[in-house]
C-alpha positions as a printed NumPy array, in Angstrom:
array([[  -0.457,  -86.356, -171.792],
       [  -2.54 ,  -89.508, -171.623],
       [   0.259,  -91.319, -169.757],
       [   0.177,  -88.683, -167.004],
       [  -3.591,  -88.897, -166.766],
       [  -3.457,  -92.686, -166.345],
       [  -0.709,  -92.283, -163.733],
       [  -2.836,  -89.756, -161.848],
       [  -5.794,  -92.142, -161.831],
       [  -3.675,  -94.984, -160.425],
       [  -2.235,  -92.702, -157.745],
       [  -5.735,  -91.61 , -156.729],
       [  -6.979,  -95.186, -156.548],
       [  -3.964,  -96.202, -154.453],
       [  -4.587,  -93.332, -152.028],
       [  -8.262,  -94.245, -151.685],
       [  -7.353,  -97.891, -151.061],
       [  -4.958,  -96.927, -148.271],
       [  -7.573,  -94.659, -146.709],
       [ -10.177,  -97.406, -146.823],
       [  -7.743,  -99.914, -145.329],
       [  -6.765,  -97.573, -142.496],
       [ -10.432,  -96.871, -141.783],
       [ -11.068, -100.617, -141.663],
       [  -8.401, -101.093, -138.982],
       [  -9.537,  -97.999, -137.121],
       [ -13.131,  -99.25 , -137.033],
       [ -11.958, -102.667, -135.84 ],
       [ -10.025, -100.905, -133.084],
       [ -13.113,  -98.983, -132.022],
       [ -15.13 , -102.213, -131.951],
       [ -12.4  , -103.799, -129.814],
       [ -12.522, -100.839, -127.427],
       [ -16.276, -101.215, -127.045],
       [ -15.746, -104.897, -126.257],
       [ -12.989, -104.   , -123.77 ],
       [ -10.411, -105.879, -125.866],
       [  -7.757, -103.229, -125.399],
       [  -4.721, -105.173, -126.635],
       [  -6.51 , -106.039, -129.883],
       [  -7.649, -102.416, -130.18 ],
       [  -4.059, -101.192, -129.861],
       [  -2.944, -103.666, -132.521],
       [  -5.631, -102.461, -134.935],
       [  -4.891,  -98.8  , -134.229],
       [  -1.196,  -99.543, -134.864],
       [  -2.072, -100.97 , -138.287],
       [  -4.188,  -97.915, -139.108],
       [  -1.336,  -95.636, -137.997],
       [   1.141,  -97.512, -140.196],
       [  -1.052,  -96.629, -143.176],
       [  -1.741,  -93.028, -142.102],
       [   0.922,  -92.003, -139.586],
       [  -0.249,  -88.385, -139.262],
       [  -3.873,  -89.147, -138.454],
       [  -4.452,  -87.614, -135.014],
       [  -7.704,  -89.514, -134.49 ],
       [  -5.894,  -92.847, -134.846],
       [  -3.107,  -91.741, -132.505],
       [  -5.543,  -90.404, -129.928],
       [  -7.634,  -93.557, -129.857],
       [  -4.547,  -95.714, -129.482],
       [  -3.601,  -93.577, -126.463],
       [  -7.017,  -94.103, -124.915],
       [  -6.704,  -97.852, -125.456],
       [  -3.297,  -97.866, -123.764],
       [  -4.681,  -95.896, -120.816],
       [  -7.482,  -98.435, -120.483],
       [  -5.147, -101.388, -119.942]])
């Protein structure tokens, strides 16, 4: 039982780390958009999407950055 509990804790930590990393790239993308650095924004949104491919907010913002080129 303890082995499963430890495994669950590691899985939770890994998921939180991925979420934090994707948020980091998303926030960098938003900062790039505000600075009108659209290519860099797209690159950062791409990295966030790699980590969370089903996040509609990431996908939407990447689309806005592409439209702004």
